[in-house]
C-alpha positions as CSV (number, residue, x, y, z in Angstrom):
1,M,23.7,33.0,64.1
2,P,23.9,29.5,65.6
3,H,24.7,26.4,63.4
4,S,21.6,24.6,62.4
5,S,21.1,20.8,61.5
6,R,20.9,21.7,57.8
7,K,24.5,22.0,56.4
8,R,25.4,25.5,55.2
9,V,28.1,25.8,52.6
10,I,29.8,28.9,51.1
11,L,32.0,28.8,48.1
12,T,34.3,31.1,46.2
13,G,35.3,30.2,42.6
14,A,31.9,28.6,42.0
15,S,31.9,29.4,38.3
16,G,34.9,27.0,37.7
17,V,34.6,23.4,36.7
18,V,35.1,22.1,40.3
19,G,32.8,24.8,41.7
20,R,29.9,24.1,39.4
21,H,30.1,20.4,40.0
22,L,30.4,20.8,43.8
23,V,27.3,23.2,43.9
24,D,25.3,20.6,42.1
25,A,26.5,17.8,44.5
26,V,25.7,19.9,47.5
27,L,22.3,20.9,46.3
28,R,21.3,17.3,45.6
29,R,21.8,16.7,49.4
30,G,19.5,19.4,50.3
31,W,22.1,21.6,51.7
32,E,22.1,25.4,51.8
33,V,24.6,27.0,49.4
34,S,25.9,30.6,49.2
35,V,28.5,31.8,46.6
36,L,30.8,34.6,46.8
37,T,31.2,36.1,43.4
38,V,33.3,39.0,42.1
39,S,31.3,39.9,39.0
40,G,27.8,39.1,40.2
41,A,27.0,37.8,36.7
42,N,27.5,34.1,37.3
43,V,24.6,32.0,36.2
44,L,23.9,29.7,39.3
45,P,21.2,26.9,39.9
46,S,17.9,27.9,41.5
47,G,18.3,28.1,45.3
48,V,21.8,29.3,45.4
49,R,22.3,32.6,47.3
50,K,24.7,34.9,45.5
51,I,26.8,37.4,47.3
52,K,29.0,40.0,45.6
53,W,32.5,40.4,47.1
54,D,35.6,42.4,46.5
55,P,38.6,40.2,47.8
56,K,41.2,42.7,46.7
57,A,39.6,45.5,48.8
58,A,39.0,43.1,51.7
59,A,42.6,41.9,51.6
60,G,43.7,45.5,51.6
61,G,41.8,46.2,54.8
62,D,38.6,47.8,53.5
63,S,36.2,47.4,56.4
64,K,33.1,47.6,54.3
65,A,34.4,44.7,52.1
66,L,35.5,42.7,55.0
67,D,32.2,43.1,56.8
68,T,30.3,41.8,53.7
69,I,32.5,38.7,53.6
70,A,32.2,38.2,57.5
71,R,28.3,38.5,57.4
72,A,28.4,35.9,54.6
73,L,30.6,33.5,56.5
74,D,28.8,33.8,59.9
75,G,26.9,30.7,60.8
76,T,28.1,28.6,57.9
77,D,29.5,25.1,58.4
78,W,31.8,24.7,55.5
79,L,33.9,27.2,53.5
80,V,35.3,26.1,50.1
81,N,37.8,28.4,48.6
82,L,38.3,27.7,44.8
83,A,38.9,31.4,43.8
84,G,41.8,32.4,41.6
85,E,42.6,33.7,38.0
86,T,42.5,30.7,35.5
87,L,45.8,29.5,34.4
88,G,44.6,28.9,31.0
89,S,43.2,32.4,30.5
90,G,46.5,33.7,29.1
91,R,50.0,32.9,28.2
92,L,51.4,32.9,31.8
93,D,53.6,35.9,30.8
94,G,54.6,38.4,33.6
95,K,51.2,40.2,33.9
96,H,49.2,37.0,33.7
97,K,51.5,35.4,36.3
98,K,50.9,38.3,38.7
99,R,47.1,38.0,38.3
100,V,47.2,34.3,38.9
101,M,49.3,34.8,42.1
102,Q,47.7,37.8,43.4
103,S,44.1,36.7,43.0
104,R,44.7,33.7,45.3
105,L,46.5,35.7,47.9
106,D,43.7,38.3,47.9
107,A,41.0,35.7,48.2
108,G,42.6,33.6,51.0
109,N,43.8,36.6,53.0
110,A,40.3,38.2,52.7
111,L,38.6,35.0,53.8
112,H,40.9,34.6,56.7
113,S,40.4,38.2,58.0
114,A,36.7,38.1,57.6
115,R,36.5,34.6,59.3
116,L,38.3,36.2,62.3
117,A,35.4,38.7,62.6
118,C,32.7,36.0,62.7
119,P,30.9,35.2,65.9
120,N,30.2,31.7,64.4
121,P,32.8,31.1,61.6
122,P,32.8,28.0,59.3
123,M,34.8,25.2,61.2
124,V,35.9,23.4,58.0
125,W,37.8,25.1,55.3
126,T,38.6,23.1,52.2
127,Q,41.3,24.9,50.2
128,A,41.9,24.3,46.6
129,S,45.5,23.7,45.3
130,A,47.0,21.6,42.5
131,T,49.5,18.9,41.8
132,G,51.6,21.6,40.3
133,F,52.8,22.0,43.8
134,Y,55.2,19.1,43.1
135,G,56.7,20.6,39.9
136,D,58.0,18.2,37.1
137,T,58.6,14.9,38.9
138,G,59.2,12.6,35.9
139,E,58.5,8.8,36.5
140,A,58.4,9.0,40.3
141,D,55.1,8.1,42.3
142,V,54.3,11.3,44.1
143,Y,52.5,11.3,47.5
144,E,51.3,14.1,49.8
145,T,54.6,14.1,51.7
146,A,56.6,15.1,48.6
147,P,58.3,18.4,48.8
148,A,57.3,21.5,46.6
149,G,59.0,21.8,43.3
150,K,61.9,24.2,42.9
151,H,62.1,26.8,40.2
152,F,58.5,26.1,39.1
153,F,56.0,28.8,39.0
154,L,53.0,26.6,39.9
155,A,54.7,25.2,42.9
156,D,55.0,28.9,44.1
157,V,51.4,29.6,43.3
158,C,50.2,26.4,45.2
159,K,52.3,27.2,48.3
160,A,50.9,30.7,48.4
161,W,47.3,29.5,47.8
162,E,47.6,26.8,50.6
163,G,49.1,29.3,52.9
164,A,46.1,31.4,52.8
165,A,44.0,28.7,54.5
166,T,46.7,27.2,56.7
167,Q,47.4,30.5,58.4
168,A,44.0,30.1,60.0
169,L,45.3,27.1,61.9
170,D,47.0,29.6,64.2
171,A,44.1,31.8,64.8
172,P,41.2,31.6,67.5
173,K,38.6,29.2,66.6
174,A,41.0,27.4,64.2
175,P,39.1,25.4,61.5
176,R,39.8,22.0,60.3
177,V,41.6,22.7,57.1
178,I,41.5,20.3,54.2
179,V,43.9,21.1,51.3
180,A,42.9,19.4,47.9
181,R,45.8,19.2,45.5
182,L,43.8,18.8,42.3
183,G,45.1,16.9,39.3
184,L,43.7,17.7,35.8
185,V,40.0,18.0,36.3
186,L,38.0,16.3,33.6
187,A,34.5,17.1,32.5
188,K,32.8,17.6,29.2
189,D,32.4,21.4,30.3
190,A,36.0,21.7,31.6
191,P,37.8,24.4,29.7
192,A,41.0,22.6,29.9
193,W,39.6,19.4,28.4
194,E,37.9,21.4,25.7
195,K,41.3,22.9,24.7
196,M,42.9,19.6,24.8
197,L,40.1,17.9,22.7
198,L,40.0,20.5,20.0
199,P,43.1,19.5,18.1
200,I,42.1,15.8,18.5
201,K,38.7,16.6,16.9
202,I,40.4,18.1,13.7
203,G,42.8,15.3,13.4
204,A,45.8,17.1,14.6
205,G,46.4,15.2,17.9
206,G,49.6,13.6,18.9
207,P,52.3,13.8,21.4
208,L,53.0,17.0,23.2
209,G,56.7,17.2,23.5
210,S,57.8,13.7,24.3
211,G,54.2,12.6,25.0
212,K,55.7,10.5,27.9
213,Q,54.8,12.9,30.5
214,W,52.4,11.6,33.2
215,Y,49.0,13.5,33.8
216,A,47.3,13.0,37.2
217,W,43.7,13.5,36.6
218,I,40.3,13.3,38.2
219,D,36.6,13.3,37.1
220,A,35.0,16.6,38.1
221,D,32.1,14.9,39.8
222,E,34.5,12.7,41.7
223,A,36.4,15.7,42.9
224,A,33.2,17.2,44.4
225,E,32.2,13.9,46.0
226,A,35.7,13.6,47.5
227,M,35.5,17.1,48.9
228,I,32.0,16.2,50.6
229,F,33.4,13.0,51.7
230,L,36.3,14.6,53.6
231,F,34.1,17.4,55.0
232,E,31.9,14.8,56.5
233,K,34.8,12.8,57.8
234,S,35.4,14.5,61.1
235,D,39.0,13.4,61.5
236,A,40.0,14.3,57.9
237,S,42.6,17.2,57.8
238,G,45.7,18.2,55.9
239,V,46.8,17.7,52.4
240,Y,45.1,15.3,50.0
241,N,46.0,14.5,46.3
242,F,42.7,14.8,44.4
243,T,43.7,12.4,41.5
244,T,42.6,9.0,40.2
245,P,44.8,6.0,41.4
246,E,45.6,5.4,37.7
247,P,47.5,8.4,36.0
248,I,48.0,8.2,32.3
249,R,50.7,9.3,29.9
250,Q,49.8,12.2,27.7
251,I,50.2,10.4,24.3
252,D,48.0,7.4,25.7
253,M,45.3,9.9,26.8
254,T,45.4,11.5,23.2
255,K,45.4,8.1,21.4
256,Q,42.4,6.7,23.5
257,T,40.6,9.9,22.9
258,A,41.4,10.1,19.2
259,E,40.3,6.4,18.8
260,A,36.9,7.0,20.6
261,I,36.1,9.8,18.0
262,G,37.7,8.2,15.0
263,R,40.6,10.6,14.4
264,P,44.3,10.1,13.8
265,S,46.8,10.9,16.7
266,Y,50.3,11.0,15.2
267,F,50.9,14.7,14.7
268,P,53.5,15.6,17.1
269,A,53.9,19.1,18.8
270,P,57.5,19.8,19.7
271,A,58.0,21.7,23.0
272,F,59.4,24.8,21.2
273,A,56.2,24.9,19.0
274,L,54.1,24.7,22.1
275,R,56.0,27.5,23.7
276,L,55.4,29.6,20.7
277,A,51.7,28.8,20.6
278,V,50.7,29.0,24.2
279,G,53.6,30.7,26.0
280,G,54.4,29.8,29.6
281,V,51.3,27.5,29.7
282,A,53.4,24.8,28.0
283,D,56.0,24.6,30.6
284,A,53.4,25.0,33.4
285,L,50.6,22.6,32.4
286,L,51.4,20.7,29.2
287,L,54.9,19.4,29.4
288,P,55.6,18.6,33.0
289,S,55.1,14.9,34.2
290,C,53.5,14.2,37.6
291,R,52.4,10.8,38.8
292,A,50.6,12.2,41.8
293,L,48.7,9.4,43.6
294,P,45.8,9.7,46.0
295,D,47.4,7.9,48.9
296,R,45.6,9.7,51.8
297,L,42.2,9.9,50.1
298,A,42.5,6.0,49.5
299,K,43.5,5.3,53.1
300,A,40.7,7.6,54.3
301,G,38.3,5.1,52.7
302,Y,37.0,7.2,49.8
303,P,35.3,4.8,47.3
304,F,36.6,5.9,43.9
305,K,34.0,5.7,41.1
306,T,36.2,6.4,38.1
307,T,39.8,5.3,38.0
308,D,40.5,4.3,34.3
309,F,40.6,6.9,31.6
310,E,38.9,4.7,29.1
311,D,35.9,4.5,31.4
312,E,35.9,8.2,31.7
313,L,35.9,8.8,28.0
314,P,32.1,8.3,27.2
315,K,31.5,11.3,29.7
316,L,34.0,13.5,27.6
317,V,33.4,13.0,23.9
């Protein structure tokens, strides 16, 4: 199937917050959107083509599962892989960690194998990752050239997630690969934000651990627009931090949110209490500090729309 002038986009992980906002942004441009979905039960906007897939079977070499994906990919312009078990869906204990890792490996390997079978594969692959790649970096400014964190589960996950896409660089008809290392993605409907907002709403917000840890964040619509910007920029490739130029300390994020909704923000949650409450999620997501900055995105000329958390707040509360 030859490529047409109308852009054709195929996504995995479209039920997540980034996926939902990206689908909306692409549809506004009049592009054609297909979604690979495991359950088939996703509620998607009108006009989106839904294709059921089995990444685990495909990654294991099941020819029927691979053929389904290959036919879906054939003739598309842009592949966006956001698939993976949600970190916040459990306590990041042993079994949950395995699902988080394996779901990303299966999706990436299935897409890579299916892409090889396409007569006309997508020539741009945007691969989701996260600033968790860098681990806990304290007060340091973190750019895309920084190494992966050591002894940090999310760093291992991100390396595996990115590797699923970058292996395609050595294959025939190699795509242009864009790795989006996402910070904390904020939107009113973002599950992570909903969980952060709940204790603040009931007056129990405050510092998590020291409260001094830096959170690198990005507005969900901004993340979607930045992905489209890099897709359309023909010389864009490699790793990009998807974060605002202005990270914020956890306690400042909580204080500003509490003030906006008229709640106190002085109830501390010590690290040990967080670990008891949410398990490994505390050390993976809540307590680490990372001042990841969007150096390459800024140098590429992306026009940031939201950089200050106070400006973001009206969209969130």
